[in-house]
Residue, then its C-alpha position, 0 to 999 in steps of 0.5 A: m242625271i248624276r253630278i260628278l266631281h273629278t279630282a286626283d293627285w292628292h299625295i297625302g303625306q307629301l313633304f314640301h321641301e321637308y315641311d309637313r303638309t298635314y294642315e294643308h291636306q286637312q284644309f283641302f278635305d274640309w273644303l271638299l266635304n263642303t263642296l260635295s254637299e253644296e254641289q250635290i255631288d252624286v259621284l266622286l272620282v279620284s284618279g290616282d296618287v292618293f298617297d305620296s308614298s307606297n308605304p304611307s304613315a298611319a296618320s296619312i292613312k287615318m286622314f284618308y279613311t276619315f275623309l271617306n267616312q265623313s263624306v258618305k255620312q254627310n252625303p248618304h247617296l254619294q258614290i266614291i271611286v278611287t284608283a291607284g296611281n304610280h305613287d300608291s301601293a295597289s294592293r295596300l290601297e285595295s286591302p279594305k275594299p270588301l268593307l268599303e264597298s258596303s258604303n258605296i266606296h270602290i277602290v281599284g288598285i289591281v288589274e285582275k286577270d283570269g286563268d288565261g291571262i285575260v283582263d277581267y274588265d268586269k272588276i273595273c267597270i262600275p255602274l254609277k247610280g243616281k239618287e233614285g238608285n238607277t244606273e245612269a252611267w258606267c265607269i271604267a276605273a283603270p288604275f296606273l297600268r304597270m307592265g303586265d296589266y295591259p295586253s301584249i301586242p306582238d310586233c308593235a312599235n311601242p308596246y306600252a302605248d299600244g298595250v294601254s290603247a288596247f286596254y282602253k279599247d277592250a274595256c270600252e267594248y266591254a262597258i258597251l255590252k254592259r250598258e243600256s240605252r242612254q247610259a254614258i261611259i266614263a273612263m279614269g286613268h293615271l297616265h301621261t298623255q301626249q302634248a300634256e303640259v308638265g310642271d316642275m314636279d311632273k318632270m321628276e316622275r319616273l319615265i318608262m322609256g324616255g318618252v314612249e310612255c305618252i298616250s294619245a288622246a285617240a286611245f279613248s274611244e268616241n263612245i267615252r263621254y268623259v276621261a278623268l285623268g290623273h298623274i300630271h299635276k297641272a289641270q288641262r284639257i288634252g288634244g283640244k278635247e273638253h271631255i279629256r281632262y287632268s284635274g291637277s293636284p289640289l296642293p301646289m307641288s313646286f314654287s313654279e305654281t306660285n300664281y297657279k289656280h288649283q281646281v276640281i272639275v264638276f259636270d252633269m251626266a244625263d242621257d249619254a251626254i255631258g253637260n254643265l261642266k265647270i271648274i271650281e277653284i280650291p282655296v290656297s291655305v298656305p301661300l307660296m312666295r318668291v323673293p325677289f321675283v327674279h334672281s338677284s345679287l345676295t345684297e339685293v336679296l338680303t335687302s328684299l328679305s329684310q323689308l318683308k313685314a313679319f307674318e303674324g297669322d296662324p303659324h300653320t298658314a305661314p307662307y313658304l318662301e323661296a329666296r332667289v339668288l344670283l351669285e358669281g361664285p361659291e358663297p360660304g354661309l349663304r343659308h345662315k345669312i338668309e336665315t339670320t335676315l328672316t329672324g322673327k319674320n315667321f316665314r318658312l324658308a323652304k328653298i334657296d334657288v341659286r343661279y350663277k352668272s356664268t350659267a345664267t348668261n351662258p346656259d349652253k357654255i358647258a362642253h360635253i366630254d366623251p367617256e374616253q376623254l374623261n378617263r384620260l383626265k386626272p381628278i384635278e383636271v376634272l375639278h378645274k373643268v367643273y369649277q370653271a364651267k359652273y363659276d366662270n372663274p379659275i379654281p382658287s389656289a386654297l381650294q386646289k391645295l385642299f383637293q390635292q391633300v385629300e387626293q394624296e390621302v386617298n392614294e396613300l390609303e389605297a396603297k395600304l389596302 
């Protein structure tokens, strides 16, 4: 039997609304180190997006490799498999691979092919060993698949989805040939599945072709006992299957996750069957706060902020704060007013979420103009329409005069060129 822990989407080096998250990541790694020991984990799976950037800082790289080093020192039997996500540089992540494999750490970033362009599935099929050194399962360690990584399927309706499905089908067939009786097959993936529930940050990820990048749960063979997914930051099952899961990110990625419980997934694998699957909640080291809970007038917001009790704990754990304001029109000096109210309270103002009464009550009010109509409009007419749509009020005469002055200066400059 082997015990496996599944996690993903660490995004080391990420800034939360320009605030550094080194402390939060270190707290997570300290917690994960203890969890690996307490749960007697044999295999740690990290399903992509180790770093937030393809060119991470030296501090981020040091944090990652320090964690790997501490993990195998503290747990000599531990096997670690890391795959690259879309935020990672596949080649950069793989560069220390020869050195790390001596410590039973496997990093897969690149999908290698032979001279005929056939995927070398042997490089991504990794045996998972128990404490006695016996192979208990095989892991298809698939990184984020870019164009050219997956097979090209001629005359298909969806080259990406069909190609990725073919990739997992071929990989599973290869793993079946490698395994012996009662050895399970596990797959890793960093991708977007159909019907996955996405969060605010997930919506910002680059889509490949407007939605056709979604992979069906049917792409994973019934011979695969567990699918460890990354890319979507909200932990969830896919297709109603207990064994196809996103672990979610360990740190909150947006204020929409204020009351969300982040987690890792732990399960046992023995005799080609999964058992004792459980969720372990990750402690929150820096809380998120929304004040007030619903968008309110500036007066109400400033009153709510003024009533906050000053935070007196460790500055590293000072809450991130989102002020939620409902306005009727432009509000000069909005940030200054909020920051002044928060003086001495030791909260970290991360975001001011502004909504306007016109769009809040009439979200569908904005009319769409076709390109030909837009080309016929004068700049001042465009300004009038945008201002009216956003604030549900005519543009002030003072602002209109300033705009006309700028327009005249631009026209005079163009005439001289």
